[in-house]
C-alpha positions in Angstrom: 3.8 -22.9 -40.0 4.9 -20.4 -37.5 3.8 -20.3 -33.9 1.9 -17.2 -32.5 2.9 -15.7 -29.2 0.9 -17.1 -26.2 -1.9 -14.8 -25.2 -4.7 -15.2 -22.7 -7.7 -17.3 -24.1 -10.0 -14.6 -23.0 -8.2 -11.8 -24.7 -10.5 -9.7 -26.8 -10.1 -9.8 -30.6 -8.8 -6.7 -32.2 -11.2 -4.6 -34.3 -11.7 -6.3 -37.8 -9.0 -8.9 -37.0 -8.9 -12.6 -36.1 -5.7 -12.1 -33.8 -6.2 -11.3 -30.2 -5.5 -7.8 -29.0 -2.1 -8.0 -27.3 -2.7 -4.8 -25.4 -5.2 -6.6 -23.2 -2.3 -7.8 -20.9 -1.1 -4.3 -20.7 -4.6 -3.0 -19.7 -4.8 -5.7 -17.0 -1.3 -4.7 -15.7 -2.3 -1.1 -15.6 -5.5 -1.9 -13.7 -3.4 -4.2 -11.3 -1.2 -1.1 -10.7 -4.3 1.0 -9.8 -5.7 -1.7 -7.4 -2.2 -1.9 -5.7 -2.1 1.9 -5.4 -5.7 1.8 -3.8 -4.4 -0.8 -1.3 -1.5 1.6 -0.4 -4.2 4.3 0.3 -6.4 1.9 2.3 -3.4 0.9 4.5 -2.6 4.7 4.9 -6.2 5.5 5.9 -6.2 2.6 8.3 -3.1 3.7 9.9 -4.5 7.2 10.4 -7.7 5.7 11.8 -5.6 3.5 14.2 -3.8 6.7 15.2 -6.9 8.7 16.0 -8.3 5.8 17.9 -5.0 5.4 20.0 -4.5 9.1 20.5 -8.0 10.4 21.1 -10.3 7.7 22.2 -8.2 5.5 24.5 -7.0 8.2 26.8 -10.7 9.1 27.3 -11.7 5.7 28.4 -9.2 5.7 31.3 -7.7 8.0 34.0 -4.0 7.3 33.3 -1.4 9.3 31.5 -2.5 10.3 28.1 0.9 11.2 26.6 1.9 7.6 25.6 -1.3 7.2 23.8 -0.9 10.6 22.0 2.7 9.7 21.0 1.6 6.3 19.6 -1.3 8.0 17.7 1.2 10.4 16.2 3.3 7.6 15.1 0.4 5.6 13.6 -0.6 8.8 11.7 2.9 9.5 10.5 3.0 5.9 9.1 -0.3 6.6 7.3 1.2 9.6 5.8 4.3 7.6 4.8 2.1 4.9 3.3 0.1 7.5 1.3 3.2 9.2 -0.1 5.1 6.0 -0.9 1.8 4.6 -2.6 1.8 7.6 -5.0 5.5 7.1 -5.6 4.9 3.4 -6.5 2.0 4.2 -8.6 4.1 6.7 -10.7 7.1 4.4 -10.8 5.3 1.4 -12.0 3.4 3.5 -14.6 6.8 4.7 -16.0 8.2 1.2 -16.0 5.1 -0.1 -17.9 5.5 2.5 -20.5 9.0 1.5 -21.2 8.4 -2.3 -21.0 10.4 -2.7 -17.8 9.7 -3.5 -14.2 9.6 -1.3 -11.3 10.2 -3.6 -8.2 9.5 -2.4 -4.8 12.6 -0.8 -3.2 13.9 -3.2 -0.4 14.9 -0.3 1.9 11.4 1.2 1.8 9.8 -2.2 2.4 12.1 -2.9 5.4 11.6 0.7 6.7 7.8 0.5 6.5 7.7 -2.9 8.1 10.1 -1.8 10.8 8.0 1.2 11.7 4.9 -0.9 11.8 6.4 -3.6 13.9 8.0 -0.9 16.3 4.5 1.0 16.7 2.8 -2.3 17.4 5.4 -3.5 20.0 5.2 -0.1 21.7 1.5 -0.2 21.8 1.7 -3.6 23.4 4.1 -2.2 25.9 1.9 0.8 26.7 -1.2 -1.5 27.2 0.7 -3.9 29.5 2.4 -1.2 31.7 -0.4 1.4 31.9 -2.4 0.2 34.7 
């Protein structure tokens, strides 16, 4: 007796077959890729919203210099743009990898760059808040 490949117990049965449809895992993986893409877009929109808040609303709440907040707002909006662009790139890269049965890992340089920009903007925001009195 030969063993069948392991599949998820909740995998749907193929049409007119008693064997599970092995394409179910592929469908779930594509849907996971779409959810990840949406997370990139949510993060991008959040960064843009933070940028707008920092650049437009905070300066109107006090009488100090507005330029540091405008500069930070531009930085956060730029981060949002970067996240949106990279999210599209990742969606397409992972889709291509799935079609060939390979894996499209997150580029280490991109992850470090995006993280460094986020940390830098956060640190600069903290400094501006502390010293703008």
